[in-house]
C-alpha positions as CSV (number, residue, x, y, z in Angstrom):
1,X,-6.4,16.4,-14.0
2,X,-3.8,17.6,-11.7
3,X,-4.0,19.4,-8.4
4,X,-2.0,22.4,-7.7
5,X,1.4,20.3,-6.9
6,X,0.5,18.7,-10.6
7,X,-0.2,14.8,-8.8
8,X,-2.2,12.9,-10.8
9,X,-5.8,13.0,-8.9
10,X,-7.3,10.3,-9.5
11,X,-3.9,8.1,-8.6
12,X,-4.2,9.9,-5.5
13,X,-7.9,9.5,-4.5
14,X,-7.5,5.7,-5.5
15,X,-4.4,5.7,-3.0
16,X,-7.2,7.2,0.0
17,X,-9.6,4.4,-1.0
18,X,-7.0,1.5,-1.0
19,X,-6.0,2.6,2.6
20,X,-9.6,2.2,3.5
21,X,-10.5,-0.8,2.3
22,X,-7.1,-2.2,4.1
23,X,-8.7,-0.2,7.7
24,X,-11.7,-2.3,6.6
25,X,-10.8,-5.8,5.7
26,X,-9.0,-5.6,9.8
27,X,-12.3,-4.5,10.9
28,X,-14.2,-6.8,9.8
29,X,-13.3,-9.3,12.6
30,X,-15.1,-12.2,14.0
31,X,-15.4,-11.6,18.2
32,X,-17.7,-12.5,20.4
33,X,-18.6,-9.2,21.7
34,X,-19.1,-7.6,18.1
35,X,-22.5,-8.2,16.5
36,X,-21.4,-9.0,12.9
37,X,-24.0,-10.4,10.7
38,X,-22.0,-10.8,7.8
39,X,-19.7,-13.5,6.7
40,X,-16.1,-13.1,6.7
41,X,-15.0,-10.7,3.2
42,X,-11.6,-10.7,2.7
43,X,-12.1,-8.2,-0.5
44,X,-10.9,-4.8,1.7
45,X,-7.3,-6.8,0.9
46,X,-7.3,-5.3,-2.4
47,X,-6.2,-2.4,-1.1
48,X,-2.5,-3.9,-1.3
49,X,-3.3,-5.1,-5.0
50,X,-4.0,-1.3,-5.9
51,X,-0.8,-0.1,-3.9
52,X,1.4,-2.5,-5.4
53,X,0.1,-1.2,-8.9
54,X,0.4,2.6,-7.8
55,X,3.9,1.5,-6.6
56,X,5.0,0.5,-10.4
57,X,3.2,3.2,-12.2
58,X,4.8,5.7,-9.7
59,X,8.0,4.0,-10.1
60,X,8.1,4.4,-13.6
61,X,6.7,7.8,-14.3
62,X,8.3,9.3,-11.5
63,X,11.9,7.5,-10.8
64,X,12.8,6.4,-14.0
65,X,15.2,8.8,-14.6
66,X,16.3,9.1,-11.1
67,X,20.3,7.9,-9.9
68,X,20.3,4.6,-8.1
69,X,21.6,6.6,-4.8
70,X,19.0,9.0,-5.5
71,X,16.5,6.9,-5.6
72,X,17.1,4.6,-3.0
73,X,17.3,7.5,-0.7
74,X,14.2,8.8,-1.4
75,X,12.5,5.4,-0.9
76,X,14.6,5.3,2.3
77,X,12.9,8.6,3.5
78,X,9.4,7.8,2.4
79,X,9.2,4.4,3.8
80,X,11.5,3.7,7.0
81,X,11.0,6.3,9.4
82,X,7.1,6.1,9.8
83,X,7.1,2.6,9.9
84,X,9.8,2.8,12.7
85,X,7.9,4.9,14.8
86,X,4.7,2.8,13.8
87,X,6.3,-0.1,15.0
88,X,7.6,1.4,17.9
89,X,4.5,2.9,19.4
90,X,3.1,-0.6,18.8
91,X,5.8,-2.5,20.8
92,X,4.5,-0.5,23.5
93,X,0.9,-1.2,23.1
94,X,2.1,-4.4,23.3
95,X,4.6,-4.5,26.1
96,X,3.1,-6.7,28.6
97,X,3.7,-9.7,25.6
98,X,7.6,-8.7,25.3
99,X,9.1,-12.3,25.1
100,X,6.5,-14.3,23.6
101,X,6.8,-15.3,20.2
102,X,7.2,-12.9,17.4
103,X,7.3,-10.3,20.5
104,X,11.0,-10.6,20.9
105,X,14.3,-8.5,20.2
106,X,15.3,-11.1,17.1
107,X,11.2,-10.4,15.6
108,X,11.5,-6.7,16.4
109,X,14.8,-6.1,14.8
110,X,13.9,-8.2,12.1
111,X,10.7,-6.4,11.1
112,X,12.2,-2.9,11.5
113,X,15.2,-4.1,8.9
114,X,12.9,-5.1,6.2
115,X,14.1,-9.0,6.9
116,X,11.3,-11.7,5.8
117,X,10.6,-14.2,8.8
118,X,8.2,-16.2,10.0
119,X,7.0,-17.3,13.5
120,X,5.6,-21.0,13.5
121,X,5.8,-24.1,11.3
122,X,6.9,-23.7,7.7
123,X,3.2,-22.9,6.5
124,X,2.9,-19.9,8.6
125,X,2.6,-16.7,7.3
126,X,5.7,-14.5,6.9
127,X,4.6,-11.0,8.9
128,X,6.8,-8.6,10.4
129,X,5.9,-7.2,14.1
130,X,3.3,-4.4,12.7
131,X,1.6,-7.2,10.4
132,X,0.8,-4.5,7.4
133,X,4.5,-4.1,7.2
134,X,4.6,-7.5,4.9
135,X,3.6,-5.2,2.0
136,X,6.4,-2.4,2.8
137,X,8.8,-5.8,3.0
138,X,7.7,-6.6,-0.9
139,X,7.8,-2.7,-1.9
140,X,11.5,-2.8,-0.4
141,X,12.4,-6.0,-2.5
142,X,11.0,-4.2,-5.5
143,X,12.8,-1.0,-5.3
144,X,15.4,-3.1,-5.0
145,X,15.0,-4.5,-8.2
146,X,14.2,-1.1,-9.6
147,X,17.6,0.5,-8.2
148,X,20.0,-2.2,-9.8
149,X,17.8,-1.7,-13.4
150,X,18.6,1.9,-13.0
151,X,22.3,1.1,-12.5
152,X,22.2,-0.4,-15.9
153,X,20.4,2.1,-17.4
154,X,16.8,-0.3,-18.5
155,X,15.0,0.4,-14.9
156,X,11.8,-0.6,-16.1
157,X,12.2,-3.6,-18.0
158,X,14.8,-5.2,-15.6
159,X,12.6,-4.7,-12.9
160,X,9.5,-6.2,-14.6
161,X,11.0,-8.9,-16.0
162,X,13.2,-9.6,-12.8
163,X,9.3,-9.7,-11.1
164,X,8.3,-12.2,-13.6
165,X,11.5,-14.3,-13.1
166,X,10.9,-14.4,-9.2
167,X,6.9,-15.3,-9.1
168,X,8.0,-18.1,-11.9
169,X,10.7,-19.5,-9.9
170,X,8.5,-19.4,-6.9
171,X,6.0,-21.5,-8.8
172,X,8.9,-24.1,-9.7
173,X,11.2,-25.0,-6.7
174,X,9.2,-26.3,-3.9
175,X,11.1,-24.4,-1.3
176,X,9.3,-22.4,1.8
177,X,12.1,-20.2,3.2
178,X,11.0,-16.8,4.5
179,X,12.5,-14.6,2.0
180,X,11.9,-16.9,-0.7
181,X,8.4,-17.1,0.0
182,X,7.3,-13.7,0.3
183,X,9.9,-12.3,-2.6
184,X,8.0,-14.9,-5.3
185,X,4.4,-14.6,-4.2
186,X,2.4,-14.1,-7.6
187,X,1.5,-10.5,-6.3
188,X,4.1,-9.3,-7.2
189,X,3.1,-9.1,-10.9
190,X,1.3,-6.5,-9.8
191,X,4.4,-4.1,-9.8
192,X,4.6,-5.2,-13.8
193,X,1.3,-4.3,-14.3
194,X,2.2,-0.9,-12.5
195,X,5.1,-0.6,-15.0
196,X,3.0,-1.5,-18.2
197,X,0.4,1.2,-16.9
198,X,3.1,3.9,-16.4
199,X,4.4,3.5,-19.8
200,X,1.3,3.6,-21.5
201,X,0.6,6.9,-19.7
202,X,3.6,9.0,-20.3
203,X,3.3,7.8,-24.0
204,X,-0.2,8.9,-24.1
205,X,-0.9,5.8,-25.0
206,X,-4.2,5.0,-22.4
207,X,-7.6,6.5,-24.0
208,X,-9.7,8.2,-21.6
209,X,-12.6,6.2,-23.0
210,X,-11.1,3.1,-20.8
211,X,-12.4,5.0,-17.8
212,X,-15.2,2.4,-16.8
213,X,-12.7,-0.2,-16.2
214,X,-12.7,1.5,-13.0
215,X,-16.1,0.5,-12.1
216,X,-15.4,-2.9,-13.4
217,X,-12.3,-3.8,-11.5
218,X,-14.4,-2.1,-8.3
219,X,-17.0,-4.9,-8.7
220,X,-14.4,-7.3,-9.3
221,X,-12.5,-6.4,-5.8
222,X,-16.0,-6.1,-4.3
223,X,-17.4,-9.7,-5.4
224,X,-13.7,-11.4,-5.2
225,X,-14.9,-13.4,-2.2
226,X,-17.5,-15.2,-4.3
227,X,-14.6,-17.0,-6.2
228,X,-13.1,-19.5,-4.1
229,X,-9.9,-20.8,-5.0
230,X,-9.5,-18.0,-7.9
231,X,-9.8,-15.3,-5.2
232,X,-6.5,-14.4,-5.6
233,X,-6.3,-13.8,-9.1
234,X,-9.6,-11.7,-9.2
235,X,-8.7,-9.4,-7.1
236,X,-5.4,-8.8,-8.9
237,X,-7.1,-8.2,-12.1
238,X,-9.8,-6.0,-10.3
239,X,-6.8,-3.8,-8.8
240,X,-4.9,-3.6,-12.3
241,X,-8.8,-2.6,-14.1
242,X,-9.2,-0.3,-11.5
243,X,-5.7,1.7,-11.9
244,X,-6.4,1.8,-15.4
245,X,-9.8,3.4,-15.0
246,X,-8.2,5.9,-12.5
247,X,-5.4,6.9,-15.7
248,X,-7.9,7.2,-18.0
249,X,-10.5,9.2,-16.4
250,X,-7.3,11.7,-16.0
251,X,-8.6,12.6,-20.0
252,X,-12.4,12.6,-19.5
253,X,-13.7,15.1,-20.1
254,X,-16.4,15.2,-16.6
255,X,-14.3,15.9,-13.2
256,X,-14.6,14.8,-9.7
257,X,-12.9,16.8,-7.2
258,X,-13.2,15.9,-3.2
259,X,-11.4,17.2,-0.4
260,X,-12.4,14.2,1.5
261,X,-10.7,11.9,-0.9
262,X,-7.8,14.0,-1.5
263,X,-6.9,14.3,2.0
264,X,-7.6,10.5,2.4
265,X,-4.8,10.0,-0.4
266,X,-2.2,12.4,0.8
267,X,-2.4,10.6,4.0
268,X,-2.6,7.2,2.7
269,X,0.6,5.5,4.0
270,X,-0.1,7.3,7.9
271,X,-3.8,5.4,7.7
272,X,-1.8,2.2,6.4
273,X,0.6,2.4,9.2
274,X,-1.3,4.1,11.9
275,X,-4.4,2.2,11.7
276,X,-3.5,-1.2,13.5
277,X,-2.8,0.5,16.8
278,X,-5.9,2.7,16.4
279,X,-7.9,-0.4,16.1
280,X,-6.0,-2.2,18.8
281,X,-7.2,0.8,21.4
282,X,-10.4,1.1,19.9
283,X,-11.2,-2.9,20.2
284,X,-10.9,-2.5,23.9
285,X,-13.0,0.6,23.7
286,X,-16.2,-1.2,22.2
287,X,-16.1,-4.4,23.6
288,X,-17.0,-2.6,26.8
289,X,-19.7,-0.8,25.8
290,X,-22.9,-1.8,26.2
291,X,-24.5,-2.1,22.6
292,X,-25.6,-5.1,20.8
293,X,-27.1,-5.9,17.7
294,X,-27.1,-4.6,14.3
295,X,-27.0,-1.1,16.4
296,X,-23.5,-2.1,17.6
297,X,-22.5,-2.9,14.4
298,X,-22.6,0.3,12.7
299,X,-22.0,2.4,15.3
300,X,-18.6,0.2,15.3
301,X,-18.3,0.5,11.4
302,X,-18.8,4.2,11.3
303,X,-16.8,5.2,14.2
304,X,-14.1,2.9,13.5
305,X,-13.6,3.8,9.9
306,X,-13.7,7.5,10.6
307,X,-10.8,7.3,13.8
308,X,-8.2,5.6,11.3
309,X,-8.9,8.5,8.9
310,X,-8.5,10.8,11.2
311,X,-5.7,9.5,12.7
312,X,-4.2,9.0,9.9
313,X,-4.5,12.2,8.4
314,X,-3.1,13.8,12.2
315,X,-0.6,11.7,11.5
316,X,0.1,12.6,8.3
317,X,0.2,16.1,9.0
318,X,2.3,16.5,11.9
319,X,4.4,13.6,12.0
320,X,5.0,11.9,8.2
321,X,5.3,15.4,6.5
322,X,7.7,17.1,8.9
323,X,9.6,14.0,9.5
324,X,10.0,13.4,5.7
325,X,10.9,17.3,5.0
326,X,13.5,17.2,7.9
327,X,15.5,14.6,6.4
328,X,14.8,16.0,2.7
329,X,18.3,18.1,3.4
330,X,20.1,14.7,2.7
331,X,18.2,14.0,-0.7
332,X,20.9,16.3,-3.7
333,X,19.5,19.3,-4.0
334,X,18.6,18.8,-7.6
335,X,15.7,16.5,-6.7
336,X,14.1,18.2,-3.8
337,X,10.5,17.9,-4.7
338,X,8.0,17.0,-2.1
339,X,8.3,13.6,-0.7
340,X,4.9,12.6,0.5
341,X,3.4,14.1,-3.3
342,X,4.2,10.5,-4.8
343,X,3.7,12.1,-8.7
344,X,4.5,15.1,-9.9
345,X,3.8,16.2,-13.5
346,X,6.2,18.8,-15.7
347,X,4.9,20.1,-19.1
348,X,5.5,16.9,-20.5
349,X,3.2,13.9,-19.3
350,X,6.7,12.4,-17.5
351,X,7.0,13.2,-14.3
352,X,9.5,13.2,-10.8
353,X,9.2,13.2,-7.0
C-alpha cells in the first residue's frame, strides 16, 4: 500500500510510532515532583532501533542508484538544517548555563558538526549537546560508508559489510575514544538489517504472510526491559521484526489507514528533534501545577505526549518542509523529489527520493 506520493505507508506509520516511543522514553523520568508508579522503563529507546532499520531500508530502496555527491547533498539538506536550528534553540534555552561542562563553545561546535565527544571520564556516554543528536552522528557515519559504496558501485554490499567490520572491531580492540566508541556500537548492525530488508522488498522476496512479525517484534520491544544484560539484543531483534512485519503488511489484503499515524510519520524527524526543548518547558510548568498521585501522572503523560506530537507536526509544516524545499535548488534537477518523503515508489518495487 502506498499513498498519493508513493510512500510505503506502513513504514511511514512506523516512523511516527518510533518518534513517539522516544518521547515516552524521555518522559518516564523519576523526579521528586512527579508521581510515577512505574519502575524505570527503557523500552521507549527501541524507537531508535526502529529508526536505524528504517534508515538502512530507505538507503537501499531509495538511494542506491544516486551519485555520491547527490546522495551526500540530499542527506545534508535533510538532516543538518533542522538539527542546527533545534540545537541553537536549545542552547538559547540553556544560555544561563553556558560555560559549564558540555555547554561551552567547543561542545556546541562539535555537536553541530557531528564530531563525537564525551564530557567526563572514558566511561561517560558519547552525547552531543542536544542528546537525541547522538543517533544523527551514527546516521552520518552510515551515510559516509554508503557514499563510499556508491563510489565503488556497490553501496549496499560495501556499507553493510563495513558496518559489520567496524562493530566487530569494537568488540576486539579495547579502545575507548569517543568516535571509536560511538561508531562501533552493535546497534549499527540494524543498518545492515535494513539494507537486507530493502533487498528483500525490491525483489518481492518478502511474503505478506510475515506480517505477524510486526506484533511479535512490538511485544519484544515492550518486554525488553525484562531481559537484563540481553535487553539491547532483544530490543534490536524487536526493532528488526517490527520492520519486517511492517514491510510484509504492505502486501496484505487488509488495510489500515490512519491520518494521525500518517501525520506523525511525516513529522517524525521534527518530533525527534524538538521534543527535548518542548519537554524542558513542559517539566518546568508541570512541577508548579498542584496535581498529585495517579491523576498527575495520567495528565502528565497525556498532555506531554500531545504537546510533543503537535509541536513536531507544527515544526514539520512551518519549518522543516519550507527549509528543505528552499534548499532543494542545490540538488540536481533530475533528482528533485520531495526530500521529506522518505520513499517514493515508481511503477517497479524500487524507489527514489
